C-alpha positions in Angstrom: -36.6 -281.9 37.6 -34.2 -284.8 38.1 -31.2 -285.1 35.8 -31.6 -287.6 33.0 -29.1 -290.1 31.7 -28.3 -290.4 28.0 -27.8 -293.8 26.3 -27.8 -295.2 22.8 -30.8 -297.5 21.9 -30.8 -299.9 19.0 -34.3 -300.6 18.0 -36.0 -302.5 15.2 -37.2 -300.1 12.4 -40.8 -301.4 12.5 -40.9 -300.9 16.3 -39.5 -297.4 15.9 -42.1 -296.6 13.2 -44.9 -297.8 15.6 -43.5 -295.6 18.4 -43.2 -292.6 16.2 -46.8 -293.0 15.0 -48.1 -293.5 18.6 -46.1 -290.5 19.8 -47.6 -288.3 17.1 -51.1 -289.5 17.9 -50.6 -288.5 21.6 -48.7 -285.2 20.8 -45.5 -286.4 22.5 -41.9 -286.6 21.3 -40.6 -290.0 20.5 -38.3 -289.7 23.6 -41.3 -288.8 25.7 -43.3 -291.7 24.4 -40.5 -294.2 25.1 -40.1 -292.8 28.6 -43.9 -293.1 29.2 -44.0 -296.7 27.9 -41.1 -297.7 30.1 -42.5 -295.9 33.2 -45.9 -297.6 32.6 -44.3 -301.0 32.2 -42.3 -300.5 35.4 -45.3 -299.4 37.4 -47.4 -302.3 36.1 -44.6 -304.8 37.0 -44.3 -303.2 40.5 -40.7 -302.3 39.8 -40.9 -298.5 40.0 -40.2 -297.1 43.5 -43.3 -295.4 44.8 -41.6 -292.0 45.2 -40.6 -292.2 41.4 -44.1 -293.0 40.1 -45.3 -290.1 37.8 -48.7 -288.7 38.3 -51.3 -289.8 35.7 -51.5 -286.2 34.4 -47.7 -285.8 34.1 -47.2 -289.2 32.5 -49.9 -288.4 29.9 -48.4 -285.2 28.7 
């Protein structure tokens, strides 16, 4: 697995609550949910390098 970078994220409390709820619904950690949201947005925008695109099964879990 590739090494991951750490960074601080300031986020609106209402957005964080929504992410926490969504993550719980999909049995993911909040961190995993945020990574999945970002990866999906990058893929949809065509900004994720093809070699870095996660499989659907991996991204879903």
